[in-house]
C-alpha positions as CSV (number, residue, x, y, z in Angstrom):
1,M,-5.2,41.7,-8.9
2,A,-7.7,39.9,-11.0
3,F,-6.8,37.7,-14.0
4,I,-9.7,37.5,-16.4
5,S,-10.1,34.0,-17.7
6,S,-12.6,31.2,-18.6
7,P,-11.9,28.0,-16.7
8,F,-13.4,25.7,-19.3
9,T,-14.0,25.5,-23.0
10,T,-17.3,24.6,-24.4
11,C,-17.6,21.1,-25.8
12,K,-19.6,21.2,-29.0
13,K,-20.3,17.5,-29.6
14,D,-22.2,15.0,-27.5
15,L,-20.3,11.8,-27.8
16,S,-22.5,9.7,-25.4
17,F,-19.6,7.8,-24.0
18,S,-17.8,7.4,-27.3
19,A,-14.7,9.0,-28.5
20,L,-14.2,11.3,-31.4
21,P,-12.0,9.8,-34.2
22,S,-8.3,10.6,-33.8
23,R,-7.2,13.6,-35.9
24,S,-3.9,14.4,-37.4
25,F,-2.4,17.5,-35.9
26,T,-1.9,20.4,-38.3
27,T,1.1,22.6,-37.9
28,G,1.6,26.1,-39.1
29,Q,4.5,28.3,-39.8
30,R,6.7,28.5,-36.7
31,Q,7.3,32.0,-35.3
32,T,10.5,33.3,-33.9
33,C,9.8,35.2,-30.7
34,K,11.4,36.3,-27.5
35,K,10.2,34.9,-24.2
36,T,7.3,37.0,-23.1
37,S,7.1,38.3,-19.6
38,S,3.7,38.6,-17.9
39,K,2.8,39.9,-14.6
40,K,2.3,36.9,-12.2
41,I,-0.4,36.8,-9.6
42,V,-1.2,35.3,-6.3
43,S,-5.0,35.4,-6.3
44,V,-7.2,35.0,-9.3
45,V,-10.9,35.2,-10.2
46,S,-12.4,33.6,-13.2
47,S,-15.1,34.7,-15.6
48,Q,-16.5,33.8,-18.9
49,N,-14.8,36.6,-20.8
50,K,-12.9,35.9,-24.0
51,R,-9.2,35.0,-23.7
52,N,-6.2,35.7,-25.9
53,P,-5.3,32.6,-28.0
54,S,-2.3,31.9,-25.8
55,A,-1.1,32.5,-22.3
56,T,2.5,32.1,-23.5
57,G,2.9,34.8,-26.1
58,S,1.9,35.4,-29.8
59,T,1.1,32.1,-31.6
60,K,-0.7,31.1,-34.8
61,I,-1.9,27.8,-33.4
62,P,-4.3,27.5,-30.4
63,M,-3.1,25.2,-27.7
64,T,-4.3,23.0,-24.8
65,A,-3.5,23.9,-21.2
66,T,-0.8,21.2,-21.1
67,E,0.8,22.5,-24.3
68,K,0.8,26.1,-23.0
69,I,2.5,25.1,-19.7
70,L,5.2,23.1,-21.5
71,A,5.7,25.9,-24.1
72,R,6.2,28.4,-21.3
73,A,8.6,26.1,-19.5
74,A,10.5,25.5,-22.7
75,E,10.6,29.2,-23.5
76,K,8.9,28.7,-26.8
77,C,6.0,30.4,-28.4
78,E,4.3,27.1,-29.0
79,V,4.7,23.4,-28.8
80,R,2.8,20.6,-30.6
81,P,2.2,16.9,-29.6
82,G,5.1,14.7,-30.4
83,E,7.6,17.5,-30.2
84,N,10.6,17.1,-27.9
85,A,11.2,20.1,-25.7
86,W,13.8,21.0,-23.1
87,T,11.6,21.9,-20.2
88,D,12.4,23.9,-17.1
89,V,11.2,22.2,-13.9
90,D,9.5,24.2,-11.1
91,V,9.4,21.4,-8.4
92,L,11.1,18.0,-8.1
93,M,9.7,15.7,-5.5
94,I,11.6,12.6,-4.2
95,N,10.4,10.0,-1.8
96,D,12.2,7.6,0.5
97,I,12.3,4.5,-1.7
98,T,13.7,6.4,-4.7
99,C,16.2,8.7,-3.0
100,P,19.1,6.3,-2.6
101,G,19.1,5.5,-6.3
102,I,18.7,9.0,-7.4
103,T,21.4,10.5,-5.2
104,G,23.8,7.7,-6.3
105,I,23.2,8.5,-10.0
106,F,23.5,12.2,-9.3
107,K,26.9,11.9,-7.6
108,K,28.2,9.5,-10.3
109,Q,27.2,11.7,-13.2
110,F,27.8,15.2,-11.7
111,G,30.5,14.4,-9.1
112,N,30.6,13.8,-5.4
113,T,30.8,17.5,-4.6
114,A,28.1,18.6,-7.1
115,K,25.2,20.8,-5.8
116,V,21.6,20.5,-6.9
117,W,20.3,23.1,-9.3
118,D,18.1,24.8,-6.7
119,R,17.8,23.7,-3.1
120,E,14.4,25.4,-2.8
121,K,12.8,23.5,-5.7
122,V,13.6,20.0,-4.4
123,V,11.1,18.5,-2.0
124,V,12.0,15.2,-0.2
125,I,9.2,13.4,1.5
126,P,9.6,10.1,3.3
127,D,6.3,8.2,3.1
128,H,6.4,4.7,1.6
129,Y,8.1,2.3,4.0
130,I,8.2,4.2,7.3
131,F,6.5,2.4,10.2
132,T,8.3,-0.9,10.0
133,N,11.2,-2.7,11.7
134,D,12.9,-3.3,8.4
135,E,16.4,-1.9,8.6
136,R,16.6,-1.5,4.8
137,A,13.6,0.8,4.9
138,H,15.2,2.8,7.7
139,R,18.4,3.0,5.6
140,N,16.5,4.7,2.8
141,V,15.4,7.5,5.1
142,D,18.9,7.8,6.5
143,I,20.4,8.2,3.0
144,A,17.7,10.8,2.2
145,R,18.5,12.7,5.4
146,D,22.3,12.7,4.8
147,F,21.8,14.0,1.2
148,C,19.4,16.8,2.3
149,V,21.8,17.9,5.0
150,E,24.7,17.9,2.6
151,Q,22.7,19.8,0.0
152,D,20.9,22.1,2.5
153,I,17.6,21.1,1.0
154,K,14.9,23.5,2.3
155,Y,11.9,21.1,2.1
156,F,12.9,17.8,3.7
157,Y,10.0,16.4,5.7
158,D,12.0,14.2,8.0
159,I,11.0,11.5,10.5
160,Q,13.4,10.1,13.2
161,D,11.1,8.9,16.0
162,R,9.0,6.2,14.4
163,S,7.4,5.2,17.7
164,N,5.4,8.4,17.7
165,F,4.9,10.2,14.4
166,R,3.5,13.2,16.3
167,A,7.0,13.7,17.8
168,N,8.2,14.6,14.3
169,P,6.8,18.0,13.5
170,D,8.5,18.0,10.1
171,Y,7.0,14.6,9.0
172,K,4.0,14.9,6.8
173,G,3.0,11.5,5.3
174,V,1.9,10.6,1.8
175,C,3.9,12.8,-0.7
176,H,1.1,13.6,-3.1
177,I,-1.2,14.9,-0.4
178,A,1.6,16.6,1.5
179,L,2.7,18.5,-1.7
180,A,-0.7,20.0,-1.9
181,Q,-1.1,20.8,1.8
182,E,2.3,22.4,2.0
183,G,1.8,24.7,-1.0
184,H,4.0,23.0,-3.6
185,C,1.2,22.6,-6.1
186,R,0.5,25.8,-8.1
187,P,-1.4,26.5,-11.4
188,G,0.7,26.7,-14.5
189,E,3.8,25.1,-13.1
190,V,5.8,22.0,-14.0
191,L,6.1,19.4,-11.2
192,F,7.9,16.0,-11.5
193,G,8.0,13.3,-8.8
194,T,9.6,9.9,-8.5
195,D,6.2,8.3,-8.1
196,S,3.7,7.6,-10.8
197,H,0.8,9.1,-8.9
198,T,2.5,12.5,-9.0
199,T,-0.3,13.1,-11.6
200,S,-2.5,14.0,-8.6
201,A,-1.1,17.6,-8.7
202,G,-2.7,18.1,-12.1
203,A,-5.9,19.0,-10.1
204,F,-4.3,22.4,-9.6
205,G,-4.0,23.2,-13.3
206,Q,-0.4,22.3,-13.6
207,F,1.7,19.8,-15.5
208,A,2.6,17.0,-13.0
209,T,3.9,13.5,-13.8
210,G,6.2,10.8,-12.5
211,V,9.8,10.2,-13.6
212,G,12.4,7.5,-13.0
213,N,15.5,7.7,-11.0
214,T,17.8,8.6,-13.9
215,D,15.6,11.4,-15.1
216,A,15.2,12.7,-11.6
217,A,19.0,12.7,-11.1
218,F,19.4,14.7,-14.3
219,I,16.8,17.2,-13.1
220,L,18.6,17.5,-9.7
221,G,21.7,18.6,-11.6
222,T,20.3,20.8,-14.3
223,G,16.7,21.8,-13.4
224,K,15.7,20.6,-16.9
225,I,14.3,17.5,-18.7
226,L,13.8,16.6,-22.3
227,L,10.1,15.9,-22.6
228,K,7.9,14.7,-25.5
229,V,4.8,16.8,-25.6
230,P,1.7,14.6,-25.1
231,P,-1.5,14.9,-27.1
232,T,-4.6,15.6,-25.1
233,L,-7.7,13.6,-24.5
234,R,-10.7,15.5,-23.2
235,F,-13.2,14.1,-20.8
236,V,-16.4,16.1,-20.4
237,L,-18.3,15.2,-17.2
238,D,-21.7,16.9,-16.9
239,G,-24.7,16.5,-14.7
240,E,-25.5,16.7,-11.1
241,M,-23.3,14.4,-9.0
242,P,-25.6,11.9,-7.1
243,S,-25.2,11.9,-3.4
244,Y,-23.9,8.3,-3.4
245,L,-21.1,8.9,-5.9
246,L,-17.5,10.2,-5.3
247,A,-14.7,11.0,-7.7
248,K,-13.3,7.5,-7.3
249,D,-16.4,6.2,-9.1
250,L,-15.9,8.7,-11.9
251,I,-12.3,7.8,-12.6
252,L,-13.0,4.0,-12.3
253,N,-15.7,4.5,-14.9
254,I,-13.4,6.4,-17.2
255,I,-10.6,3.8,-16.9
256,G,-13.2,1.0,-17.5
257,E,-14.3,2.8,-20.6
258,I,-11.0,3.4,-22.2
259,S,-8.9,0.6,-20.7
260,M,-5.6,0.7,-18.9
261,S,-3.8,1.5,-22.2
262,G,-6.4,4.0,-23.5
263,A,-4.5,7.1,-22.6
264,T,-0.9,5.9,-23.0
265,Y,1.4,8.9,-23.0
266,K,-1.5,11.3,-23.3
267,T,-2.9,14.1,-21.2
268,M,-6.3,13.5,-19.7
269,E,-8.0,16.9,-19.4
270,F,-11.2,16.9,-17.2
271,V,-13.9,19.5,-17.9
272,G,-17.6,20.0,-17.4
273,T,-20.2,21.0,-14.8
274,T,-19.5,18.0,-12.6
275,V,-15.8,18.7,-12.5
276,E,-16.5,22.4,-11.7
277,S,-18.5,21.2,-8.7
278,L,-15.8,19.0,-7.2
279,S,-13.6,20.0,-4.3
280,M,-9.9,20.1,-4.6
281,E,-9.5,16.7,-2.9
282,E,-12.0,15.1,-5.3
283,R,-10.2,16.6,-8.3
284,M,-7.0,15.2,-6.9
285,T,-8.6,11.7,-6.9
286,L,-9.5,12.2,-10.6
287,C,-6.0,13.1,-11.6
288,N,-4.4,10.6,-9.3
289,M,-5.5,7.6,-11.3
290,V,-4.9,8.8,-14.8
291,V,-1.7,6.8,-14.8
292,E,-3.9,3.7,-14.3
293,A,-5.2,4.4,-17.9
294,G,-1.6,5.0,-19.1
295,G,-1.9,8.8,-18.9
296,K,1.1,11.0,-18.9
297,N,-0.7,13.6,-16.8
298,G,-4.1,14.7,-15.8
299,I,-5.3,18.3,-15.6
300,V,-8.2,20.3,-14.3
301,A,-8.4,24.0,-15.1
302,A,-7.8,26.3,-12.1
303,D,-10.8,28.2,-10.9
304,R,-12.2,29.8,-7.8
305,T,-12.1,26.4,-5.9
306,T,-8.4,26.2,-6.7
307,Y,-7.6,29.7,-5.7
308,K,-9.5,29.4,-2.4
309,Y,-7.7,26.3,-1.5
310,L,-4.3,27.9,-2.2
311,E,-5.0,31.1,-0.2
312,D,-3.4,29.8,3.0
313,K,-1.1,27.3,1.4
314,T,1.4,29.4,-0.6
315,S,2.5,33.0,-1.0
316,S,4.4,32.2,-4.2
317,P,3.0,33.9,-7.3
318,Y,1.5,31.6,-10.0
319,E,0.0,32.1,-13.4
320,P,-2.8,29.8,-14.6
321,V,-3.3,28.8,-18.2
322,F,-6.4,27.4,-20.0
323,S,-7.1,25.4,-23.1
324,D,-8.1,27.6,-26.0
325,E,-11.6,27.2,-27.4
326,N,-10.4,25.8,-30.7
327,A,-7.5,23.8,-29.4
328,R,-7.1,20.4,-30.9
329,F,-7.8,17.3,-28.9
330,L,-6.9,13.8,-30.0
331,A,-10.3,12.5,-28.8
332,Q,-13.2,13.6,-26.6
333,Y,-15.4,11.5,-24.3
334,R,-18.6,12.7,-22.7
335,F,-20.3,11.3,-19.6
336,D,-23.7,12.1,-18.0
337,V,-22.7,11.7,-14.3
338,S,-26.3,11.9,-13.1
339,K,-26.9,8.5,-14.6
340,M,-23.9,6.8,-13.1
341,E,-24.0,4.2,-10.3
342,P,-21.3,3.2,-7.7
343,L,-18.5,1.1,-9.2
344,V,-15.7,-1.2,-8.2
345,A,-12.7,-2.5,-10.1
346,R,-12.5,-6.2,-9.7
347,P,-9.2,-8.2,-9.4
348,H,-6.8,-7.9,-10.9
349,S,-6.9,-4.7,-13.0
350,P,-8.2,-1.1,-12.4
351,D,-10.1,-1.3,-15.7
352,N,-12.0,-4.4,-14.7
353,R,-15.1,-2.3,-14.1
354,A,-18.3,-3.6,-12.5
355,L,-21.3,-2.1,-10.8
356,A,-21.0,-2.5,-7.0
357,R,-24.5,-3.9,-6.8
358,E,-23.5,-6.7,-9.3
359,C,-20.8,-7.8,-6.9
360,N,-22.9,-8.1,-3.8
361,H,-22.3,-11.9,-3.7
362,V,-18.6,-11.4,-3.1
363,K,-17.7,-12.2,0.5
364,I,-14.8,-10.1,1.8
365,D,-12.2,-10.5,4.6
366,R,-11.2,-6.9,5.2
367,V,-11.6,-3.2,4.2
368,Y,-8.7,-0.7,3.7
369,I,-9.3,3.0,3.7
370,G,-6.2,5.1,2.9
371,S,-3.5,6.0,0.4
372,C,-3.0,9.1,-1.8
373,T,-6.2,8.1,-3.7
374,G,-8.5,7.4,-0.7
375,G,-6.9,8.6,2.5
376,K,-7.7,12.3,2.4
377,T,-9.9,14.1,5.0
378,E,-12.9,14.1,2.7
379,D,-12.5,10.4,2.0
380,F,-12.7,9.7,5.8
381,M,-15.6,12.1,6.1
382,A,-17.4,10.1,3.4
383,A,-16.7,6.8,5.1
384,A,-17.9,8.2,8.5
385,K,-21.1,9.3,6.8
386,V,-21.9,5.7,5.8
387,F,-21.0,4.3,9.2
388,L,-23.2,6.9,10.9
389,A,-26.1,6.1,8.5
390,G,-25.6,2.3,9.0
391,G,-25.8,2.5,12.7
392,K,-24.1,-0.8,13.2
393,T,-20.6,-2.3,13.6
394,V,-18.3,-3.6,10.9
395,K,-18.4,-7.2,10.0
396,V,-14.7,-7.4,8.9
397,P,-11.5,-5.8,10.1
398,T,-11.4,-2.2,8.8
399,F,-8.0,-0.5,8.5
400,L,-7.8,3.3,8.5
401,V,-4.6,5.0,7.3
402,P,-4.7,8.8,7.1
403,A,-2.5,10.2,4.3
404,T,-0.8,12.9,6.4
405,Q,-0.5,14.3,9.9
406,K,-3.0,16.9,9.0
407,V,-5.6,14.3,7.9
408,W,-4.9,12.4,11.1
409,M,-5.6,15.5,13.2
410,D,-8.7,16.2,11.2
411,L,-10.1,12.8,12.1
412,Y,-9.9,13.8,15.8
413,T,-11.0,17.4,15.5
414,L,-13.5,18.0,12.7
415,E,-17.1,17.3,13.3
416,V,-19.0,15.1,10.8
417,P,-22.0,17.0,9.5
418,G,-25.3,15.6,10.8
419,S,-23.5,13.5,13.5
420,G,-24.5,15.7,16.5
421,G,-20.9,16.8,17.1
422,K,-19.1,13.5,16.6
423,T,-15.7,13.4,14.9
424,C,-14.6,10.8,12.4
425,S,-12.5,9.0,15.0
426,K,-15.5,8.7,17.4
427,I,-17.7,7.3,14.6
428,F,-15.0,4.9,13.5
429,E,-14.6,3.7,17.1
430,E,-18.3,3.1,17.5
431,A,-18.4,1.2,14.3
432,G,-15.6,-1.1,15.5
433,C,-12.9,0.0,13.0
434,D,-9.2,-0.2,13.8
435,H,-7.8,3.0,15.3
436,P,-6.4,5.4,12.6
437,A,-2.8,4.4,11.9
438,S,0.3,6.5,11.6
439,P,0.1,8.5,8.3
440,S,2.0,6.9,5.4
441,C,1.5,4.9,2.3
442,A,1.3,1.7,4.5
443,A,-0.2,-1.3,2.7
444,C,-1.0,0.4,-0.6
445,M,2.2,-0.9,-2.1
446,G,2.6,-3.9,0.1
447,G,5.8,-3.1,1.8
448,P,7.7,-5.1,4.5
449,R,5.6,-7.9,6.1
450,D,5.0,-5.9,9.3
451,T,3.4,-3.0,7.4
452,F,0.1,-1.9,8.8
453,G,-2.9,-3.4,6.9
454,R,-0.7,-5.5,4.6
455,L,-2.3,-8.6,3.1
456,N,-0.2,-11.4,4.5
457,E,-2.7,-14.0,3.6
458,P,-4.7,-14.7,0.4
459,Q,-7.7,-12.6,1.5
460,V,-10.3,-10.5,-0.3
461,C,-10.1,-6.8,0.4
462,V,-12.2,-3.8,-0.6
463,S,-9.8,-0.9,-0.8
464,T,-9.8,2.8,-1.6
465,T,-6.3,2.5,-3.1
466,N,-5.4,2.8,-6.8
467,R,-4.0,-0.6,-8.0
468,N,-5.2,-4.2,-7.6
469,F,-2.6,-6.2,-9.4
470,P,-1.5,-9.6,-7.9
471,G,0.7,-8.9,-4.9
472,R,0.2,-5.1,-5.0
473,M,-1.0,-5.0,-1.3
474,G,1.1,-8.0,-0.1
475,H,0.1,-11.6,-0.8
476,I,0.3,-12.5,-4.5
477,E,-3.0,-14.4,-4.2
478,G,-4.9,-11.5,-2.5
479,Q,-7.9,-10.2,-4.3
480,I,-8.4,-6.4,-4.2
481,Y,-11.6,-4.6,-5.2
482,L,-10.9,-1.0,-5.8
483,A,-13.8,1.3,-4.6
484,S,-14.8,4.7,-3.3
485,P,-14.8,5.4,0.5
486,Y,-18.6,5.2,0.4
487,T,-18.5,1.7,-1.1
488,A,-15.6,0.6,1.1
489,A,-17.5,1.6,4.3
490,A,-20.7,0.0,3.1
491,S,-18.9,-3.2,2.4
492,A,-17.3,-3.2,5.9
493,L,-20.8,-3.0,7.4
494,T,-22.0,-6.1,5.5
495,G,-19.0,-8.3,5.0
496,F,-19.8,-8.3,1.2
497,V,-19.1,-5.9,-1.6
498,T,-21.9,-3.5,-1.1
499,D,-23.5,-0.6,-3.0
500,P,-23.5,2.4,-0.6
501,R,-27.1,3.2,-1.6
502,K,-28.0,0.5,0.9
503,F,-27.1,3.0,3.7
504,L,-27.2,6.5,2.0
């Protein structure tokens, strides 16, 4: 069945990197309406045909995609920014480090014998502190396992044999990538997770954001949450993507432009020809780091790229929504991507933006390629491309941490284009990198001292992760330069922060 829709609205003003003035939101007479039922679909094709003003029923006021999703989840005709709405939750994701606290609150508030609202809508993914000898980290997973057995949770991606992750067929790895790979991310739905980078799932045209333990425990018991509707900022990215740029450069540029507080409790909606050209993994990188600008959620409209990705991931029906042409946005930013250059975020803030070529004097001690932001298959493919073009070995220790089991397998099985049949793992081996580690969050959030790749000394690291605050990856005096996989690989080959155009 085809759903006729337009994936993006047309932006009418060229802002040349500046924002429109904030506008007050006008509200009209509220309508009383019954919840509308529409035929849900599994596969969708997009076109440029006109849409109805709303995908949620009759309304006098056009809405953004985020507003439509929340209106539907709240069983309302319409919602406006600043409004509080009781929202139905489609998926709740919990990880290992938050599960003990959440389950404790759940049992205290709902009772020791209480059952979760829906055992098939709770997804529990151990991923943060896994491959360590720290007994407290092991206890977190044990508590999660006991709770999932007690509640008969359908989607618990367990690990018991830490000596060989491949002996655990249910274990996946980093939650945000696993959610996508296992088909838990679907257009038009509401997804909450007990991790701030749950915003990654907005790449699928859904509302996705992080929550704390107390809110998660309430969702566990009720399937609902009281949510304030965020206003939407629109980011228009147009122009042909240069071969030396990746989505990490785009989001670092945006954060540098608006600052770490520039999108506080706001939706960041990404549109434009550049966004349309991005793969799903690159769109996930964009949405992943909206929280580094204070964003409540990020969102990219679903299109053919989305539907193609989902074909072999889920059989659950989903219903995409799109921003109306005359929906109100708090501000709009426009970027000409064709003129952009590779970037880094210098210590100690993701908005401390600088051109990579301006930092070529910075001597580094190591490179780290991994995490939910930079540990996907395409991220490693990009790094391998630079190593292949460089034709030499790395000058500093280079740590590789695939996000999930699937990514790990891809490194050993997928051929890198233009390599003469070589896989990523072979190229990494020839370049002198460390062998790909067991899939997990690893050193992205520091972790116990024996965590793979952790900064245990005050070293300088170029990393594909998402945060570079003091102590984020371990040692409080460590200096972290956030970068794309291209820039990280190029820096590994020189021992200095390096613009990847040196090799590409």
